[in-house]
C-alpha positions as CSV (number, residue, x, y, z in Angstrom):
1,X,17.2,54.2,82.6
2,X,17.8,52.0,79.6
3,X,18.4,52.7,76.3
4,X,14.8,51.3,75.1
5,X,13.1,53.3,77.8
6,X,12.6,56.3,75.2
7,X,8.9,57.3,76.4
8,X,10.2,57.7,79.9
9,X,13.5,59.6,78.8
10,X,10.7,62.0,76.9
11,X,8.5,62.9,79.6
12,X,11.5,63.2,82.3
13,X,12.5,66.2,79.3
14,X,9.0,67.0,79.4
15,X,8.2,68.5,82.5
16,X,7.4,71.6,82.9
17,X,10.5,71.9,85.3
18,X,14.0,70.4,85.0
19,X,13.8,66.7,86.4
20,X,16.8,63.9,86.3
21,X,15.9,60.9,87.2
22,X,17.9,58.8,89.8
23,X,17.2,55.5,90.9
24,X,16.7,55.9,94.5
25,X,17.6,52.0,95.3
26,X,20.6,52.4,93.6
27,X,21.7,56.3,94.9
28,X,20.8,57.6,98.7
29,X,20.6,61.0,99.4
30,X,24.2,60.4,100.6
31,X,25.7,59.0,97.3
32,X,23.5,62.6,95.8
33,X,25.4,64.6,97.9
34,X,29.4,63.1,97.1
35,X,28.3,63.1,93.4
36,X,27.5,66.9,94.2
37,X,30.6,67.3,95.5
38,X,32.6,65.4,92.7
39,X,31.1,67.9,90.6
40,X,29.9,64.8,88.9
41,X,25.6,66.3,88.6
42,X,23.8,69.4,90.4
43,X,20.7,69.9,92.0
44,X,20.6,72.9,90.7
45,X,19.7,74.7,87.4
46,X,20.2,78.1,85.8
47,X,17.5,79.8,85.6
48,X,18.9,82.7,83.3
49,X,22.1,80.9,81.8
50,X,25.4,82.2,82.8
51,X,24.2,83.8,86.0
52,X,24.7,82.5,89.0
53,X,20.8,83.1,89.9
54,X,19.8,79.5,90.5
55,X,16.8,76.8,91.2
56,X,16.8,73.3,92.6
57,X,16.4,70.4,90.2
58,X,13.0,68.1,91.1
59,X,14.5,64.5,91.1
60,X,12.5,61.3,90.2
61,X,12.6,57.7,90.8
62,X,11.1,54.8,89.4
63,X,12.4,52.2,92.3
64,X,11.1,52.8,96.3
65,X,14.7,53.8,98.0
66,X,16.0,51.8,100.5
67,X,14.4,53.3,103.5
68,X,10.8,53.3,101.8
69,X,11.6,49.6,101.4
70,X,11.7,49.2,105.5
71,X,8.5,51.7,106.0
72,X,6.7,49.3,103.4
73,X,7.3,46.0,104.3
74,X,7.6,46.8,108.7
75,X,4.6,50.0,108.7
76,X,2.7,49.2,106.6
77,X,1.8,45.9,104.4
78,X,0.6,43.2,108.0
79,X,2.3,40.1,107.9
80,X,2.9,38.4,104.7
81,X,3.2,34.5,105.6
82,X,1.8,32.3,102.9
83,X,0.9,35.2,100.7
84,X,2.0,36.5,97.4
85,X,3.3,40.0,96.9
86,X,3.4,40.7,92.8
87,X,5.6,44.2,91.3
88,X,3.8,45.8,88.8
89,X,6.7,47.2,86.5
90,X,9.8,45.5,88.9
91,X,12.8,47.1,86.8
92,X,15.5,46.5,89.2
93,X,14.2,44.4,91.8
94,X,13.5,46.7,94.4
95,X,10.8,45.6,96.1
96,X,11.4,41.8,95.1
97,X,14.4,41.9,97.2
98,X,13.1,44.2,100.0
99,X,10.4,41.5,100.5
100,X,12.7,38.6,100.5
101,X,14.5,40.0,103.3
102,X,11.5,42.2,105.6
103,X,9.1,39.8,105.0
104,X,8.0,36.1,105.1
105,X,5.7,35.9,101.9
106,X,6.1,32.9,100.3
107,X,6.5,34.2,96.6
108,X,7.3,37.8,95.1
109,X,6.7,37.5,91.6
110,X,8.4,40.6,89.3
111,X,6.6,41.6,86.2
112,X,8.6,43.4,83.8
113,X,8.3,44.7,80.5
114,X,12.1,45.6,79.8
115,X,13.8,43.3,78.7
116,X,17.4,45.0,80.0
117,X,15.9,44.9,83.1
118,X,14.6,41.1,83.8
119,X,18.1,40.9,82.9
120,X,19.3,42.7,85.6
121,X,17.0,41.4,88.1
122,X,17.6,37.5,86.7
123,X,20.7,38.3,87.5
124,X,20.7,39.1,91.4
125,X,18.5,36.6,91.7
126,X,21.0,34.4,91.2
127,X,24.1,35.6,92.8
128,X,22.0,35.9,95.8
129,X,20.0,32.7,96.0
130,X,16.8,34.4,96.1
131,X,15.2,31.6,93.5
132,X,13.3,29.9,95.8
133,X,11.2,33.0,96.9
134,X,11.4,35.2,94.1
135,X,10.5,34.8,90.4
136,X,11.0,37.5,87.5
137,X,7.9,37.1,83.9
138,X,9.8,39.3,81.0
139,X,5.7,40.9,80.5
140,X,2.7,43.2,79.7
141,X,1.2,43.0,83.5
142,X,-2.0,42.9,80.7
143,X,-0.6,39.4,79.6
144,X,-0.8,37.9,83.3
145,X,-4.7,37.9,84.3
146,X,-4.2,34.4,86.2
147,X,-1.5,36.1,88.2
148,X,-3.0,39.3,89.2
149,X,-6.7,37.6,90.4
150,X,-4.0,35.1,92.5
151,X,-2.1,37.9,94.1
152,X,-2.1,39.0,97.6
153,X,-0.5,42.5,97.8
154,X,-0.2,43.9,93.8
155,X,2.7,47.3,94.0
156,X,2.3,49.7,91.4
157,X,5.5,52.4,92.0
158,X,5.0,55.1,89.2
159,X,4.5,52.5,87.0
160,X,2.1,53.2,84.2
161,X,2.8,57.1,83.5
162,X,5.9,57.4,82.2
163,X,5.7,54.1,80.5
164,X,2.3,54.2,78.8
165,X,0.5,56.5,76.0
166,X,-2.8,57.5,78.0
167,X,-5.2,55.0,76.2
168,X,-2.9,51.7,77.2
169,X,-2.6,53.8,80.2
170,X,-6.6,53.6,80.8
171,X,-6.4,49.8,79.5
172,X,-4.1,48.9,82.0
173,X,-5.8,50.4,84.9
174,X,-9.2,48.8,83.6
175,X,-7.5,45.1,83.5
176,X,-6.0,45.5,87.2
177,X,-10.0,46.5,88.3
178,X,-10.8,43.7,86.3
179,X,-8.9,40.7,87.5
180,X,-7.3,42.3,91.1
181,X,-11.1,41.2,92.5
182,X,-9.9,38.8,95.6
183,X,-11.6,40.4,98.6
184,X,-9.5,42.1,101.6
185,X,-6.2,42.0,98.6
186,X,-4.1,44.6,99.5
187,X,-3.2,47.0,96.6
188,X,-0.1,49.6,97.2
189,X,0.4,52.5,94.2
190,X,3.2,55.6,94.2
191,X,1.6,58.4,94.5
192,X,-2.3,57.8,95.5
193,X,-4.4,56.3,92.6
194,X,-6.7,59.5,92.6
195,X,-3.1,61.2,92.0
196,X,-2.6,59.0,88.9
197,X,-5.8,58.8,87.6
198,X,-6.6,63.0,87.4
199,X,-4.1,63.1,84.8
200,X,-5.7,61.0,82.7
201,X,-8.7,63.1,82.7
202,X,-11.2,61.2,80.5
203,X,-14.7,61.3,82.9
204,X,-16.1,58.3,81.1
205,X,-13.1,56.0,82.0
206,X,-13.2,57.0,86.2
207,X,-16.7,56.1,85.5
208,X,-16.2,52.8,84.3
209,X,-13.2,52.1,86.7
210,X,-16.0,52.8,90.0
211,X,-13.0,53.3,92.5
212,X,-15.1,53.1,95.2
213,X,-16.8,50.0,94.1
214,X,-13.7,48.4,93.8
215,X,-11.1,49.0,96.6
216,X,-10.9,51.4,99.4
217,X,-7.9,53.0,101.1
218,X,-6.3,52.5,104.0
219,X,-5.4,55.1,106.6
220,X,-1.5,54.9,107.2
221,X,1.2,56.5,110.0
222,X,3.8,58.3,108.2
223,X,5.2,59.2,111.6
224,X,6.5,55.5,112.9
225,X,8.6,55.8,110.6
226,X,11.1,58.7,110.4
227,X,15.3,58.0,110.8
228,X,17.7,60.4,109.7
229,X,17.9,59.1,106.0
230,X,13.6,59.5,105.7
231,X,12.4,61.7,103.5
232,X,9.3,62.8,105.2
233,X,7.5,63.8,101.8
234,X,8.4,60.9,99.9
235,X,7.0,58.8,102.2
236,X,3.6,60.6,102.5
237,X,3.4,59.1,98.8
238,X,2.8,55.3,99.7
239,X,-0.4,54.9,99.4
240,X,-2.2,51.4,100.4
241,X,-6.1,50.4,99.3
242,X,-7.6,47.3,100.7
243,X,-10.0,45.3,97.8
244,X,-14.0,45.2,98.5
């Protein structure tokens, strides 16, 4: 987590069960196992301080893991030749790098509100020569109407809940629904839109958003990508929608 992400840090600490943020793009299961073996972290927490009664910690990531990126670009999305892919809250650039290496998308644009993460992404893009197809924009997605309107694929991984107050989350979703209107364009979300919006508990907002008139969900076959390093439950958090 970046020092500026105070809201995300607070929300992680406020979850009903002790939760640790482990970036899945940086740390795979083998890396986490090694850290636990070295005593640098644990998968468990003590239910009664001082006892041997423990329970599993919950882990959360704001990035796709590498197996999830494989699944996303090889099994979820169609051929992206000539397409514009926009990642909302691009963070470390996992989606951008995955799209560059695993797809023929002509342009991959990340919109990131944190200056720390924009700097890290820009450094990686320059270091590995990705600038011919990748662009990183330091901005709030709500200021990027033209970009969203032109996008063929919009990707949103756990993007608003931990970084915006509920009122701002609703504004952001309304902005997306009003501007991401290209017929047949694809929207990828983690978790599902229904699960995300249920947390906001605002009937008027949900009626205004009118999901059924804007997008339809595209069924996915989660069994097609089951390699040894893949968590099936994490794949099932990935949902695909098509603009009507």
